[in-house]
N, C-alpha and C positions, 0 to 999 in steps of 0.2 A: 787365488790369483792376486798378485801384488797390485798395488795402486799404480805402479809404473807401467806394468803390462796393460792394465785397464786403460790407462791414458793413451798408450800407443795404439791400442785397438780402436779407441774412440777417434783418434786423429785419422787413422786409415779409413774408417767407415765414413767419417765426415768428409774427408777429401774425395773419396770415390763418389759419394752421393752428390756432393756439390758440383763436381766436374761433369757428372752425367746429366745433370738437370739444368744447369745454368751456365751461360757463357757471357762474359763481358767483352765488349768490343770497343776499341777506339773508333770514334765516328769522325770522319773528315769530309771535306767538301767533295762532292761528286763533280768530276771534271769531264767535259765532253772529249771523247777520243774519236778514232776513225769510224766507229760503229754508230755514231750519233750525227745527225744531219745539222745540228745547231752548233752554237759556240757558247756553252754555259759553264759556270764555275760557281757553285754555291752549296750551302747546306740548307738554308731557308730562303724561299722565294716569297717576298711580301710586296706585291705590287700595290702602290697607292699609299704606303706608309711614309715613304721618303721618295726623293726624286729618282734614286736608283733602287731597283727591286731586289738585288742580290745581296744576301747576308752571308758572311763567311765565318767559319770557325778558325781560330788561330791554330796552325798546324803544330805549334809548340805546346798547345794546351787543348788537345782534342776533346770533343764531346764524348759522352759515355752512352752506349747502347747496351742495355742489360737484358738479355733474352733468357727467360727461364722456360725452357721448352716443356719441362715436366708439369709446371703450373699453368702453362699456356698464357703467359704474360710477358710484357716487355715494357721497358721505360727508355726514354731518350731525353737527355738533359745536357746543358752546357751553356756556353756564352758565345755570342756572335758580334761582329761589327759590320757596318755597311761598307760595301766595296768602294764606293766613291767618297764616302764621308766616314773615315775610321773613328772619328770622335763620337759617332752615333753607335752606341753599344747596348746590348740587352742580354738578359738571362732568360732561358726558356726551359720548359718541362712538359713532357708528354707521357701518357701511360696508355698502353694498348692491351687488348686481349685477342687471342687467336680466334679467327673466324672459321666456321665450318664450310664457308663458301666464298667464292670470289672469282673474278675474271681478270686476267692479266691486262694491265695497261701497258701496251707495247709501244714504246717511244723511240726505239732504236731503228736503224735501217733494216730492211728485210733480211739482208745477208747475215745480220747478227744472230738470227734464229736458225740459220742453216747449220745442221750438225756436221756436215762434211767440209773439210778444208777446201778453200780458205775461209769458210764461214766461221762465225763467232761461237757457235755451239751453245747458245743460250737455250736452256730447256725450261719453259714456263711451267711445265707440269711439276717441277720440283719446288716451285715457290710456295711460301707460306703466307697466308693472308691475315690481316688484323683489322679489328674495329677499335675506335677510341674507347677506352675504359671509362674516361671522364674527360671533360674539356681540358685542353692544354692551356698553358699560360705563357705569356711573353711580358717581361717587365723591363722597360727601358732603364738603362743605368747611366747613359751619357749622351751628350750632344742634343740634337733636335728631338730625340725620343726620351730624354731623361724624365723619369717619373711617370712614364706612360704605361698603362696596364691593358693588355689585350687578352680576350678570351678566344680560344681556338677550338672550333667544333668540327666534327667530321663532315666533309663535303659529300653529301649523298650517303645513303646507308647500304647501297648494294652496287653491283656492277663494277665498273672500272675505277671507283674511288675508294676501294679498300686499300689499307696499307699493304705493301707487298715486300717480302724479304727473300733474297736469293741472288744468284749470280745474274747480273744484268737487270735486277729489279729496281735499281736506282734510276733507270731511264736515261743515263748519260754515258755509260760505258758497260763493259761486260764483266766488271769486277763484282765481288760480293757486295751487296748494298741493300738499301731500303728506301722506299718512297711512300709518302702518304699525302693526302690532299685535304685541305680544310677551308672553312670560312673563318674570317677573323673580324672581330668587332671590339669596340671599347668595353672595358669592364664597367658595368653600370655603377659599381661601388667604388671605382677607382677615380683618379684625378681627371678633370675635364681636359680634353685635347681639342683645340679649335683650329689647328693649322693642318691642312691637307694639301700638300704641294701638287699632287697629280691626280687626286681621286675626289669622290663626292664629299660634301660637307660633313657627313656623319663618320667619315673615315672607316667605312666598312668595306671589306673586300674578300678576295680569295687568296689562297697561297698553297705552298706545298713544301715538303721535305724531300731532299735528294742527298743521300750520304753514301760514302764508301765505308766499309766496315773491315776492321782488322782485329782478330782475336787478341786479347790481352793475356799474357802467360800467367793466368791465375794460379795454376798448379805450382809453378815455381815459387810464387809468393807464398802459397800455402805451406810448401815444405820448409821454406825459410822460417815461417812463423812456427811450424811444428818443431823444427830443430831448436829454436829458442825456447819453446815451452818445455821440451824434454830436458834441455839444459837446466832450466829453472827447477824442474822436478828433481834432477840429480843434485843440484845445489841444496835444495830443501832437505833432501835425505841426508846429505853430509852434515849439514848444520844441526840436524835433529838428533844425530847419534851422540 
């Protein structure tokens, strides 16, 4: 078997294995629609950190939700800004592991879970649940939260505070999404933060994640990479003759 054929087989095997086990999603702000009784638009909800609780991901630079179903792990990372104070910005990172149990936190109106038209058809039995693999982080990068470091830990270890993934799981609409709930507090090893506009003097609070998810066409990027690699192999063969 020539090295060229070996390379092609490796690319095919790698592409099939990767696409079967991991999916990368663009993560954007979950927006309330007709299936939600409220009026929300955010990716992170952080009450008490600033005067406004809603933190948004720039739609031109979405967050990344990477779900490796084969390994039972997921990560969520990106950057956000405060809805009312865009100068307040931060970077965040979460890691999760699939849980073998969980109860759906159903935040949509009742009709959203009705399978028959005009119901929304959300099926909570299809949801996948997650626990925090380790504490998440939020690092302020601008404005009132500049240089602030938060530690984000799972809010409750069972019941309705599991992370949840699936259609309608973002709790704001019936699109594919993800929600998770956490406690947040100052990083004891980070800078001191003494200004709490709306919460207690220790700046500790609760929060959650609500995001819409759209698969990134990883296979297309893979085949582009594969074509370039095969071209490089061909070039190497020509130059070595």
